N, C-alpha and C positions, 0 to 999 in steps of 0.2 A: 498375510497382513503385515503392514509396515508400522513399526513403532514411531509415534510422533510425540516425543517427549520435549523437554526443554531445548531451547535454541543453543547452538554451540557457543554463542557469545556469553553464556552464563546467565542470560536473562531468564526471569521466572515465567515469561510469556511462553506459552506452548504453541507449537505449530498448528495444531488443530483449532486453536482459538484465534490465532493471528491471521491465518490465511496465506495464500500464495503471494500476496503483495508485501508481506512483512519484510523490512521495517518501514515501508512507505505507508503513509496514512491517506486515506481517501475521505474527502469531506464534501458537503453540499451547502452552498449559500442559499439564502431565501431570496433569489432574484431569477428572472427568466434567462438572461443571457450569461454565458460562461458560468453556469451555476454549480459546476463541480470543480474540485481542485485535488491535486496530489501534493502532499507535503513530504519532502525528502528528508532523510536523516540529518543532512547538513543545514536544514532550515529553509532551503529554497522551495519555491512553490510554482506549480504550473496549473493553469486553468483549462477547463474543457467544457464543451457544450453538452455532452452527454455523460451519464454515469458509465456506460459501456466503454467509451473512449478512455475515461479516467482509469477504470479497472484494467483495461488492456495495457495502458502505459505503465501503471504501477507494477503489474505482474512481470512485464518485460524488464523494467528497471531493477526489480528485485532479483531477477536471475543473474544480473551482471554486478550486483552489489557485493563488495568485498569488505 
């Protein structure tokens, strides 16, 4: 079993709560086209047609976030 406590940056958010895409935020618009987005820690945003694509992008980006 691996401990999943608080993030190394001192944040009170815990890894088991934030998910593999932390610190990226995945959201959904109420519209059919490009209805998902990923918000980066720097405030930039990228839109996606599917939730799966948004999750995949956010998880990959989080792996390279420093």
